[in-house]
N, C-alpha and C positions, 0 to 999 in steps of 0.2 A: 503492499498499501502504501505507493510513492506521492507524496502532500505537492499538491499543486495549489498557489494561492486562489481561495475562494472569498471574494468579498463577502460574500454573504455567510460565510458560518466563523467558528470560533476553535481553534485546534486547541485541543488541552493535552498538554504537555508536562507527562508528571515526575518528577523528581523525588517522589519520595524514598527509593532506594538508592539515590545519591544524596544531596539536600536532608531530607529526611530523616535518614540513617545518621546525620552529624550532631542529632540530637543527642546530648551526652547521654551517656546509658543506651542508647539506643543500636548497638551493634547487631547487627543481624549476617548470620552465617552462608555460606552459597545457596544452601538446601532451604530457610527461609527466604532468602532474595527471590529464589526461582516460585516457589508458593505463592508469594504476594503477586508477583509478575504474572502469572496466571491468573488468578484473579483482576489483576489490574486489566487485562486483552478482556477480561471478560464483559469487565465497565465500559469496554470502547473506547480507551484513551488513544490517542493519535500516535502518540511519542513516549518512548520510556525509556530515562535516563537508569539505565540499568547499575550505573557506580563512575566511578572512577577508577578504570582500571591500573593505573599506574601506582595508584598508593598501596598495595601490598596482593601477594600473589592471591589471597583468598576473595578478594576483589576482582583479579582478572579472571578467576573461574569464573565467579558470580555473572559479572557481563559474557563470558565467552558460554556459558550455558543456557541462559537468557537468550542468546542469539539464536541457540541453535533450535530450541524447542520450542519458546515462545516468535521468534522472529520469522514465522512463515510469510509466505506467498501474501495471506490474506492477512496477515496480523498487524500489530505496529508495528513504528520504525524502532529499533533499539540504536540507543547513543549510549557513547562514555565521554563522559568529560576529559578535557586535556588540557593544560598548559600551555599557552604559546610556547612550546619548546618542542624539541626535534623525539628525543624520546618520550615523552607523554605521550605524542601523536602516534609514535610509529605503535605503543602497545596496546592504544586504543583502536588504535587500526587492526591490531592483529587479533582484539578480544571480539568486536563486533563483524569479522568477518564471516562468521556463517551466517548472518544475518539476511534474508532476502529485501531487506529496505533498511543497510546500515546508516549513522551520523557520526558522526564525529565535531563535538562540539566544544571547542577551544576559546579562550579566554587571557587577556590579560586588562589590568590596571590601569583607567585613565586619570584617575582626580591627581590633584597637583598633592596631596598630602600622601596618597599611595607611592607616589616615584619616590618620590623625597625620602620617605622614611622605611618604604618596606622595598618597593623596585628599585631604588636609589639609579634610575635612569632617567634622560632627557627624554623630552616628548619629541623629538626626530626620532630618537632610538626606539621608542615603541611606534610610531607611527612603522618604521622600517619593519621591527616585530611584527606587528601583526598581519602586515603587508604576506612577508616571507612566511608565517606560520600559515597562514589559511590558505596559500597557493601551495603548501604543502601537505595540509590537511588532504586537499582536492586530488592530490594527486593519488589518493588512497579511496577515497569514494567521491561520488558524484554532490552526496547530500553533506551538506557543511557552517555549522553553527557557529557564531560569533559572538563573542559577550565584552563589551568593554565596562570593565567591573570597576565599580563606584560611580556607573554612570551617571547619576543624580546629581552627585556633590562636581561633576567633571566640568570644567571650561567648555559651553558649549563652542565654542568655535573650533577648538581642539578635538573635543569628540565628534564634530561633523567631520572632520578631515578624516578622525581613525575608522569612520565609519564609510566611506568613499573606498577609502584604500581597501577595506575589509571586502565590498560590493565589488572592485577591479578585478581583487585576486579571486574571488567564484565565490564567495560565500553566497547561500542560499534562504540564510534565515539570520537576520541581525536581533538579537537580544538584549534588550535596556532592563540591565537590572539595577535596580533601589536596592544596593547590597546592603544599607546598614539601616533598612527603613524610616529613611530622612523625610521622605517626600508625603507632601498633605497631596487629596487628588487635584486642586488645582495646581500645583507642581507639578502632579504629573501630567496634566493636559499639556500645560506650554511646554516640557520637555517634547512629549512625543511632537505636539504640534510644530516646534521646533525642527526637529528633526526632518520631519515630513517636507514642510518648507525648505530645508537648505540643503537637505545632501544629496547630491546625482543622484542619479539612477536607484533611488528607495522605491520606485517603483513595481522593481523587478524583482526583489526578495520580498520574504516574511517577515512582516514585523511582529516583535515578541516583548513581552514583558515580564523581568523574573521578580516581583515584590516579597520584601521580608516585613514582618510583623512586630517589628520594634516599640510602634506608635500604635498599634492595635490597628493599622489603618490599610494591611494589605488587601484586604480584599474589596476594600474600597476603591483603591490605586489599580489596580488591574481591571474593575470594571471602567473607571476614567479612564484609562488608557485605550480597552473596547470603544468608547464612544471616539475617542480619537484618531481611529483607523487600524488598530494592533489587531490581529489577527490570529494571533499565539498566546496561550497563558501557561505559565509555568506553575506550579502549584505542587501539595502535597494530599495527600490522606489526612484528614483530621489536623490537617497547619502545622503539620512537625516541621521539625527545622533548625536548620543555626536558631542561636539564644532564644529570641519568641517567636521564631517557626515563620514559615509563610504562608502564602495565599493558599486556603484551602480549599481543595479542587469541589469539595461539596457542597461550600458556600457561592462558591463562581458561578459553576453550572444550575445550584437552582435557583441561585439571581436572574439566571439568564432566561430559565424557563419561566418562574413564575413572572418577572418581569417582562415577559417576550415582546407585549405593545410596543414598551418601553425602546428598549434595543433592536428589536425589528428595524427601526426606522434609523438607524446608526449604521445597520448594516445593508441598510440599501434595499429592506423589504417593506412592504405594503405593512400598516401599523397592526392589520388583522390576521395574518399572517399566522399560519398554526404550523409550519415547519421548524421542526426543530435545530435549535441555534448552534448545536453540539453532536458528535456523535455517541454521546454517554449513553447506556442504557442505567438510567437512574435507579432503576430496581434492584443494585448492585451494589448501591452506594453505601448502605446501613453492612453487609456484610465484609467489602474492603474495612470499614472503620475497625471494625471490629478482630478483624483478624490482623490489621496494623498494630492495633492496640493491644493484642494479644503477644505478636511475636518481638513488640520492641520492648512489652514491658512500663509502656507509657500510657495511661488510662486518660480518658477523655473526661473532661470536665462535667456534672452533669448537664449544668449551662450551655451547653455547646452548641451552638447553630447548627441544625439537619441532626446532627450525631448523638448530641448531648443525651439523656436518660431523660430529662426532661422537655426534652424538644417538643415534644407531644403530650404533655400531662399538664393536668391543671388541679390546680385545688381551691383558688378563687370559687365561692359558691354562685357567684355572678356569671364566670367564664365557663363554669361545669353545666350550670343551668342553660346558657346560650349554646355551647356545645351537643348538648343531649339534644337539644331543639331543632340545631340546621349548625352543623361543623364548622362550615364555612364562616360563623358568626367569628370565630376567633382561633381559627388556624386558617392560614393564607397557603397553605400546600395540604397534599393529604398524605397520611404518614405512610400510605404503602407504597406511593408513589417512589420512595425512598427507601424501600424494603423493609419498612415496620412493621409489623404486623397491624396497630391500630393505636388511635389515641389512649390515652391513658388518665382515667379520672382518680385522682388520687384523694383519698378520704382524711383531714386533717380539718384542722381547725377552724378552716377560712370556706370548710364546705358547706353547701348549703342543704335544705330537704328533697330538692330535685333528685339530684348528685345519690343522696342517703338514699331514699327511696328505689333508685333505681339500679344501684348494687346490690341490695337485699334483694332486689326481685332476679337479678341474676343468681343470686345464688341459692333463686328458688324459695323463696321464703314470702308467706304473704300476713300483712298487717293490716288492721282496720285503721281508719284513720285517728281514734282516740290512743292505740298500742303505738301509732308509727309518732305519734305527738311522742311520749314517752320517751320510746324508745332513741327521737331525734335529741332529747334533752340527755339524756343519760349520757348519747354518745358526744354532746359536746363537753359534757365534763371532763369526760377522759381525754378527750382531742386537747384539752388546752394542759394534760400532763404527758402529752407522749405524741412526740411529732407526728407521727402518722399511725392510721389507723387501717391493718390489715384485713384481708377479706378471714383468715383466720382469726382475729380479734372478734369481727361481727359472729361468723360459725358459732361460737362461743359462749356469745353475750348470753346471760339469764335475764331476757329482756321478755317479761309479762307477756304468757298468748302466742309467743313467735310459734310460729308452725310452718313444717315445712308443706309444701305444694301436694307431698304425698299424705298431707293429714297425720304425721309421725309428729306426735308431740316433743316440742324443746325442750330436751329435760337439764335439770341445772347439775347433774353429776356428772355429766358430760365437761364442766367448766372447771379446768385445772390450770387455763392461760392465766399468767398473771391482772391480763387487762381484766377479764371477767370479773377475778377477784374484785379488782378497781369500781368494774360497774357495779357487782351485788352488794358495795357497800354506799354507793350512792341511795339518798332518800328518791324514796319514791314521791 
């Protein structure tokens, strides 16, 4: 699946196995990387950055195995990162060689602070290296991506020169990294607009962004870039990565899907177009999230957008009542659309009577209005003392006249759970 520039579609470049693995403690072995890569292929990502092949024998093996097994003719592009150094590029080329559609992604810093303190090179030296190493990568593969590291803090005029040299040397994708997460969305808009207006030959390549999340703006910056004509976004599952992480794949993809009428216009489509803006099979998102979390040992925070445990959970009585009456009152996407089986009504002190009644009915309990009122009162008393009331708590609660739909009396003798004891002690 070689990618041609498609102005009306966004290419999803997944770097979970490269930048994501750079999260402290997230090291993956080749077998784990292969399993995740297979899930990413099922997810429908366009490009898998499988690793940094020169960094270790294990990473070379992982990239090579993914290239062989996942990089099939109708599969994703398989990419390896490489510094703008001949040895890096040689090793990357060897690692991705088995893939039907291999890519080398090479980079060099362009900001003055990096040139002075990290590279210790002049601007002229960087210009020459960028051009030479892109051409060298091109001698191995037809698909070469180039990144000017720390682009968002680089002098724009110098950045334009570097990008022009990369295009002239044969780069097919130019990736613009906000390496330290410094940009605001307005900054990103100006950066991309400046590149498109001032870089000769920019229309010949795919323009990409890589946004870090140091200020919590990675997804917002990626979406702002799309509005300015960027057609590839580099992201990771669960947003993992260096420091505060990257733009989260699930956030970018679902933002494009949920707000499709808004983004259609920026991609040259009628606002009402229903055609998908990416190739992602969104129903595989939750599975990918759980797999990456398990393999890396990095838990997903409960309030994480799209894939967090609370993303489709409701405790507020007002929200519960609305969702029970019509899901879209408080949910802008269907849980099933990302592979979650259903939304979740969480019973706690903020819950309302409708949610309480509905949960009891789901558990096959029938209560008349008087008993429901007494049960709800007791429920509220206990909910003030316990963060969340589980189904088991409800099933074992000694509420007067509880009866199963089978007409089996609810027996106090079954109440051994601590919450049941607390309920029993409350006055009627």
